[in-house]
N, C-alpha and C positions, 0 to 999 in steps of 0.2 A: 213674537217670540223667533229665538234663532233656529235653524235647521237641528241644531244637537238638545232642542229642550231647554236653553238656558233663555232668561230674562232680563234684557237690556234696564239698566237704574230706571229711566223713563217710564218703561213697561210696570215692572215690577210697583212704581212707586204708584202710578194711577191705578192698579189693580187693587193695591193695600189703602189706598185712599190719602196719601203721606206725599211728601217733596220728595227729591232726591236730595236734599241736605236732608232731612230726617232722616233717609237709609247711612248717609255717611255719618252722622251724630249715634245713630246705634251700633254701625261698625265700630267708633272709638269708645264706645262705653264695653265693647264686648258683647251685648246680647243678639248682633248678628255675624255672621262669619264675614270676614274678608271674601269678596267674590274673586273669582279668576279674571284677569283682562285678557280683552281679546286683542288681536293682531293691531288693532287699533288702540289699541289701552284704554278704551271704554270698559267700564265695570258689567260683569256679564254673571247672573245671579240666577242659582236652583231654582227649579220648580219649586221646589220643597222651602224656600225663602219666603214667598208669600203665606204660608201657613203660619212661619216664624214670625215674621210680621204683625199676622194677625194677631195671635198670641201675646205677644208685646204690649198690644195696642188695648187689648182687653184686660190685659193685666195692671198697665197702668190706670186705667180707667176705674177701675176698684181702687186705687189708692198704693198701690206696689211702684217702687222707684226704679230707677235705671239700673241704679248699682246695685241692688239687692236682686234684682233680675236677673245681671251679670251673674253674680253670684252662683245661684238656684242653676240657672240653664248650663253652668259652666258645669258642674258637680251631674245635672241629669247628661249632658254631650257625655260624659265621662262612664256612662252606667250607673250614675247612683240614682236614689229615689229622695230627693230633698224635701218630702211631703210632711214631713210634721214640722220643719221648719218654713213653709210657706203655707201651714195651717197658723203656727203662731205668730207669724207676719201678720196673717189677715186677723188673729183675732185681737193682735197690739193695733192695730188701726182703728178696729169697729171700738176697743176703748179711747181713742185718740177723741173718735169721731164722738163718741159719748160724751166725754169733758168738753168738749166745744161744743155741743148744743148746750150743757147745762151753762158754759162760762155765757154765748149767747141768748138764750133764752132769760136769763138775769141782767145784760145790757138791756136788752130789748125790755125788760119791765123797770129797769132804771128809767131809761128812756121816757115810757109812757109816764112815769111820774112827774119827771122835770117837765115835758110838756104841758100836762095838766097846771104843773105848778105856776110856770113862766104865762101859760093861759089866764092864770088869777091875777098873777101880778100885771099883764099888760090890760088886761079889765080894768083895774083899779088905778091906773095911772092916769096924770094930766096928759093929754095931749104934746107929743114933741119931747116929753120928759123922758129923761133914762132911766132904769127900770132896774139894770146893772145886772141880764140875762147869763152873761157868762159868768161873772161874779160869784153870783150865786150855783154855779154846778159844784156841786156837794166833793168834797175830797175823798180818800180813799178811808180815812180813819172816819171820815163822817156814814160812808156807805156800810164800813166793819158794825157800828156803834150801829146804826139805822137795824140792820140785821139783828144783832144782838135784841136789840128791845121789842122788835117785832116779836121776836122767841120768846122772850122773856114775856112778854104780854102773854101771849098763847098760852102759856105754860101755867100763870094764874087762872084763867079763866077755866 
């Protein structure tokens, strides 16, 4: 740290656990204010830049994007209270994750079924014979119809 309380790019990067390139990227994206330049031309960040970088890192870790953060932090830095927008964005991120989880669960189940089918095909084959595993993969229409058939069968019982 310089005598006047400023951090060099390297010092800030090390304290924040990021690279100097990341700091420059944050500047370009608008989530970190452009630092002053020393007489040698090097970037000099105020000490509070560390808490800003840490805030950005935490927000990125839960799914916020740099563009979203730039918009939110601009409002905040101008004295606004973007709390409702932050809450809304987080809720949308949760909804997206829940959708992805449902899709991944379906994919996992499809792969389990496929592997069981392939194991049965391989067990019945003659050594060295091709059984067309890739050709046996269901199409999207097959998967949709399988879901309808399963649903229909469940309703009948």
